[in-house]
C-alpha positions in Angstrom: 153.5 -95.2 -130.3 153.2 -98.0 -127.9 152.9 -101.6 -129.3 151.7 -104.4 -127.2 151.8 -108.2 -127.6 149.3 -110.6 -125.9 149.5 -111.7 -122.3 153.0 -112.8 -121.4 154.7 -111.1 -124.4 157.1 -108.3 -124.3 155.9 -104.6 -124.4 158.6 -102.1 -125.4 158.3 -98.3 -126.3 159.2 -97.2 -129.7 162.8 -96.0 -129.9 163.8 -97.6 -126.6 166.8 -99.9 -126.6 166.0 -102.0 -123.5 163.0 -100.3 -122.3 162.3 -99.8 -118.5 160.9 -102.2 -116.0 157.3 -103.1 -116.7 155.1 -102.4 -113.7 152.5 -104.9 -114.8 155.0 -107.7 -115.3 153.9 -109.6 -112.1 150.3 -108.9 -112.8 150.4 -110.3 -116.4 152.3 -113.3 -115.1 149.9 -114.0 -112.4 146.8 -113.7 -114.8 148.5 -115.9 -117.3 149.1 -118.5 -114.8 145.3 -118.7 -113.8 143.9 -118.6 -117.3 146.3 -120.9 -119.0 146.0 -123.7 -116.4 146.2 -127.1 -118.3 147.5 -125.4 -121.5 151.2 -125.4 -122.5 152.4 -122.0 -123.5 155.0 -121.6 -126.1 158.5 -120.8 -124.6 159.2 -117.1 -125.0 162.5 -115.2 -124.6 162.4 -113.0 -121.4 163.2 -109.3 -121.9 166.9 -108.7 -121.1 166.0 -106.1 -118.5 163.8 -108.3 -116.5 165.3 -110.4 -113.6 165.4 -114.3 -113.8 162.4 -116.4 -114.5 159.6 -116.6 -111.8 160.0 -119.6 -109.3 157.8 -122.6 -110.6 154.4 -122.7 -109.1 153.9 -125.3 -106.3 150.7 -127.2 -106.0 148.3 -126.0 -103.4 150.8 -123.0 -103.0 149.0 -119.7 -101.9 148.4 -117.6 -104.8 150.7 -114.3 -104.9 148.9 -111.1 -103.9 148.7 -110.0 -107.5 146.3 -113.0 -108.2 143.7 -110.9 -106.6 143.4 -108.9 -109.9 142.6 -112.1 -111.8 138.9 -112.0 -113.1 136.4 -113.8 -110.8 134.6 -116.8 -112.5 131.4 -115.9 -113.9 128.3 -117.2 -111.9 126.2 -120.1 -113.3 123.3 -118.7 -115.4 120.0 -118.6 -113.8 117.7 -121.4 -114.8 114.9 -120.4 -117.2 111.7 -119.6 -115.5 109.0 -122.2 -116.1 105.4 -121.7 -116.8 103.5 -120.0 -114.1 100.3 -121.6 -113.2 97.6 -118.9 -113.3 94.4 -119.5 -111.1 92.7 -116.2 -112.4 89.7 -116.8 -114.5 90.2 -115.6 -118.2 88.2 -112.5 -118.8 86.3 -112.3 -122.1 87.7 -109.8 -124.6 85.1 -106.9 -125.2 83.6 -107.0 -128.6 81.0 -104.8 -130.2 79.5 -107.6 -132.2 77.1 -107.1 -135.2 75.7 -103.7 -135.8 72.4 -103.2 -134.2 69.2 -103.2 -136.5 65.8 -101.8 -136.6 62.9 -104.3 -136.4 62.6 -107.8 -134.8 64.9 -109.3 -137.2 68.2 -108.2 -138.9 68.4 -107.9 -142.7 69.2 -111.0 -144.7 72.6 -109.9 -145.8 75.6 -110.7 -143.6 76.8 -107.5 -141.8 80.5 -108.2 -142.8 82.7 -108.0 -145.8 82.0 -110.6 -148.5 83.4 -111.2 -151.9 86.1 -109.2 -153.5 86.7 -107.8 -157.1 89.4 -109.6 -159.1 92.4 -107.2 -159.8 92.5 -108.6 -163.4 89.2 -107.4 -164.2 89.3 -103.8 -162.7 92.3 -102.9 -160.8 90.8 -99.6 -159.7 87.9 -101.4 -158.1 90.0 -104.2 -156.6 92.1 -102.0 -154.4 89.2 -100.0 -153.0 88.8 -101.0 -149.2 85.5 -102.4 -148.1 85.6 -99.7 -145.2 87.2 -96.5 -144.5 87.2 -94.7 -141.2 88.7 -91.1 -140.6 88.6 -88.2 -138.2 90.1 -85.0 -137.0 90.1 -82.8 -134.1 90.8 -78.9 -134.0 90.1 -77.2 -130.7 86.1 -77.4 -130.1 85.7 -79.1 -133.5 85.7 -82.8 -133.9 85.2 -85.0 -136.9 84.4 -88.6 -137.4 83.8 -90.1 -140.8 83.1 -93.6 -142.2 82.3 -95.0 -145.6 81.1 -98.6 -145.7 80.5 -101.1 -148.7 76.7 -101.7 -149.0 75.3 -105.1 -148.2 74.2 -105.9 -151.9 77.7 -104.8 -153.1 79.3 -107.0 -150.7 77.2 -110.0 -151.7 77.8 -109.5 -155.4 81.6 -108.8 -155.1 81.1 -105.3 -156.5 83.3 -102.3 -155.3 82.4 -99.7 -152.9 81.1 -96.7 -155.1 81.0 -94.1 -152.3 83.9 -92.0 -151.3 84.7 -89.6 -148.5 87.3 -86.8 -147.7 88.3 -85.1 -144.4 91.1 -82.7 -144.9 92.2 -79.2 -144.2 92.5 -76.2 -146.8 93.9 -72.8 -146.7 97.0 -71.7 -144.7 97.9 -69.6 -141.6 98.0 -66.4 -143.7 94.9 -66.8 -145.9 92.9 -68.8 -143.0 92.1 -72.4 -142.7 89.1 -74.4 -143.1 88.1 -78.0 -142.7 86.8 -79.6 -146.0 84.3 -82.4 -145.3 83.0 -84.2 -148.3 81.1 -87.3 -149.3 80.6 -88.6 -152.9 78.0 -91.3 -154.1 78.9 -93.0 -157.4 76.0 -93.6 -159.4 74.9 -97.2 -159.3 74.4 -97.7 -163.1 77.6 -96.0 -163.9 80.3 -98.5 -164.7 83.3 -96.3 -163.5 81.4 -94.4 -160.7 83.7 -95.8 -158.2 86.6 -94.0 -159.8 84.6 -90.9 -160.2 83.6 -90.5 -156.6 87.2 -90.8 -155.5 88.4 -88.3 -158.1 85.9 -85.6 -157.3 86.9 -85.6 -153.7 90.6 -85.3 -154.6 89.9 -82.5 -157.1 87.6 -80.7 -154.6 90.5 -80.6 -152.1 93.0 -79.2 -154.7 90.7 -76.6 -156.2 89.1 -75.4 -153.1 92.4 -75.0 -151.4 93.4 -72.5 -154.0 90.6 -70.2 -153.2 90.5 -70.9 -149.5 91.0 -67.2 -148.4 88.1 -66.1 -150.6 85.8 -68.8 -149.4 86.7 -67.8 -145.6 86.1 -64.2 -146.6 82.7 -65.0 -147.8 81.9 -67.0 -144.7 83.1 -64.2 -142.5 80.7 -61.7 -144.2 77.8 -64.1 -144.7 78.2 -63.3 -148.5 76.1 -66.2 -150.3 76.6 -64.8 -153.9 80.4 -64.7 -153.4 80.4 -68.1 -152.0 78.2 -69.6 -154.7 80.4 -68.0 -157.4 83.6 -69.6 -156.0 81.7 -72.9 -155.6 80.4 -73.1 -159.1 83.8 -72.3 -160.5 85.3 -75.2 -158.5 82.5 -77.6 -159.5 82.8 -76.6 -163.2 86.6 -77.4 -163.0 86.1 -80.8 -161.3 83.5 -81.6 -164.1 86.1 -80.8 -166.9 88.7 -82.8 -165.3 86.4 -85.9 -164.7 85.3 -85.6 -168.4 88.9 -85.5 -169.3 89.8 -88.5 -167.3 87.0 -90.3 -169.2 88.5 -89.4 -172.5 92.1 -90.4 -171.4 90.8 -93.9 -170.4 89.1 -94.4 -173.6 85.5 -94.0 -172.3 83.5 -92.2 -174.9 80.6 -91.5 -172.3 81.7 -89.4 -169.6 78.6 -90.2 -167.5 80.3 -93.7 -166.9 82.1 -91.7 -164.1 78.7 -90.1 -162.8 79.0 -89.2 -159.0 77.3 -86.8 -156.6 79.3 -84.6 -154.4 78.5 -82.9 -151.0 80.9 -80.5 -149.2 80.8 -78.7 -145.9 83.4 -76.1 -145.2 84.2 -75.3 -141.6 86.4 -72.4 -140.5 88.9 -73.2 -137.9 88.6 -69.7 -136.6 86.2 -70.2 -133.6 84.9 -66.6 -134.2 83.4 -67.5 -137.6 80.3 -69.5 -136.9 79.0 -69.9 -140.5 79.5 -73.0 -142.3 79.6 -73.3 -146.2 77.7 -76.0 -147.9 77.7 -77.0 -151.7 76.3 -80.0 -153.4 75.7 -81.7 -156.6 73.1 -84.4 -156.6 71.3 -86.1 -153.8 72.3 -87.1 -150.2 71.5 -85.6 -146.8 72.6 -82.8 -144.5 71.0 -83.2 -141.0 71.4 -81.5 -137.7 71.0 -82.9 -134.3 70.4 -80.2 -131.7 69.5 -80.8 -128.2 68.5 -84.3 -129.0 66.2 -83.4 -131.9 66.8 -84.1 -135.5 66.3 -81.5 -138.3 66.6 -83.7 -141.3 66.7 -81.3 -144.1 68.8 -78.4 -142.7 69.8 -77.3 -146.3 66.0 -77.2 -147.3 66.6 -79.0 -150.6 63.6 -81.3 -150.4 60.4 -80.7 -152.3 57.6 -80.2 -149.8 55.1 -81.2 -152.4 56.8 -84.5 -153.2 54.9 -87.7 -153.1 57.3 -89.6 -150.8 58.4 -91.8 -153.7 62.3 -92.3 -154.0 63.4 -90.4 -157.2 66.4 -92.5 -158.6 67.3 -89.6 -161.0 69.8 -87.2 -159.6 72.1 -84.5 -160.8 75.7 -85.8 -161.1 79.1 -84.8 -162.1 80.7 -84.6 -164.8 77.4 -83.5 -166.7 76.3 -81.1 -164.1 78.4 -78.0 -163.8 76.8 -75.9 -161.0 76.3 -76.5 -157.3 73.4 -76.1 -154.8 75.0 -73.7 -152.2 73.9 -72.6 -148.7 75.4 -70.7 -145.7 74.6 -72.6 -142.5 74.7 -71.1 -139.1 75.3 -69.7 -136.7 76.6 -72.9 -135.3 75.8 -73.4 -131.6 77.9 -75.2 -129.0 76.6 -78.9 -128.8 75.4 -79.1 -132.5 76.0 -82.2 -134.2 76.0 -81.8 -138.1 75.6 -84.9 -140.3 76.6 -85.0 -143.9 75.9 -88.3 -145.7 75.0 -90.0 -148.9 71.6 -91.4 -149.4 72.7 -94.8 -148.0 72.3 -93.3 -144.7 70.0 -90.2 -145.3 67.3 -92.1 -146.7 66.8 -94.6 -143.8 67.5 -91.9 -141.2 64.5 -90.1 -142.7 62.3 -93.1 -142.9 63.1 -95.2 -139.8 62.5 -93.9 -136.3 64.6 -96.6 -134.8 67.7 -95.4 -136.6 67.0 -91.9 -135.5 66.5 -92.8 -131.9 69.7 -95.0 -131.8 71.9 -92.3 -133.6 70.5 -89.5 -131.3 71.5 -91.5 -128.2 74.9 -92.4 -129.9 76.0 -89.0 -131.3 73.8 -86.5 -129.3 74.8 -87.5 -125.7 77.6 -85.0 -125.4 80.5 -87.4 -125.9 82.2 -87.8 -129.2 82.7 -91.7 -130.0 86.0 -93.1 -130.7 86.5 -94.1 -134.4 85.8 -97.9 -133.9 82.6 -97.0 -132.0 81.6 -94.6 -134.7 81.9 -96.9 -137.4 79.9 -99.5 -135.6 77.2 -96.9 -134.8 77.1 -95.8 -138.4 76.2 -99.3 -139.7 72.9 -99.3 -138.0 71.0 -101.7 -140.1 67.6 -101.2 -141.6 65.9 -103.8 -143.7 65.9 -103.3 -147.6 68.3 -100.3 -147.2 71.5 -102.0 -148.6 73.4 -99.3 -150.6 76.8 -98.0 -149.9 76.8 -95.6 -146.8 79.1 -92.7 -146.1 78.8 -90.3 -143.3 80.8 -87.4 -142.0 79.8 -86.0 -138.5 80.9 -82.6 -137.1 80.6 -82.1 -133.3 80.6 -78.4 -132.2 81.8 -79.3 -128.7 80.5 -77.2 -125.9 82.7 -74.3 -124.9 
């Protein structure tokens, strides 16, 4: 093994008595002479095999040829660039601004998030975001989703009671489906903000277990089979929600009351039927060729008086679902699944229908930020939470 001292020191091979001539001797000596200028080096004993000491350097003497190997001095650092004057006119940053509204004047409430719930009062409510935006894309299917805290809940510092779910169930072997869901916590129920989120989560878990059977029912347009599977899932979700109430010390399970609306969409493009199941109110509308069909599931009572009925079926007390098979889906269809925070003003306000028809039915799917802004179209006196999931059947 070779052992080496610093520059100017001896270098000998292990096991060698006197060593051989070092071919770098002149180089090391020349380099040392350059880098040690002005610094006295400690005297060192020259190796026995080397010739006598080098002749002393003379002032202004030409450097020996080996001095060419000495490192060149580093260039001075470039000065830091100073600020560059810009003569371009600053361009304004594009902004969507406040959501549009129907009528001559906007609603009185501010259209932005307001007061927050205290974490010490209700941690579950305090961590719920004011706004949720989601989406997905699978081949010709594109989804956008948004859930927004209502104006009155913002003003009062109350939590958003709505929830939504955009996920995929099943697998490559059994077949895969998109699960699109919205849930509307009942306003008078103290823990409905928990209930709405819980039923969305449980729906994804339980329907995933029977995704193959659900897909089989949609392939064969078998409504009885689909209904049986839906009711089994809804019954299980209701039991789990009631059990949660018991574990949290709530003696009244209806404190967690919430609606639930689900759309199941096969990822197989050959299956054009969509499965629908619901507990409680809300809306399912179809936008086709620029025209609205506001009650595509035909749940509304044609003899109703037009008065809003605040009573609704809700989990966990309800144990069965309303089911429909929707289809066949056509290229360009836009299917809108929503809580009544959107479905009610959509049914009652032509301005909202015209705006959303132009935004969602023009053949281009909006980006998530644009979709959120569009879905917040405001109508005076409609200040409830609003959740909406929109499915675009893109043209082939």
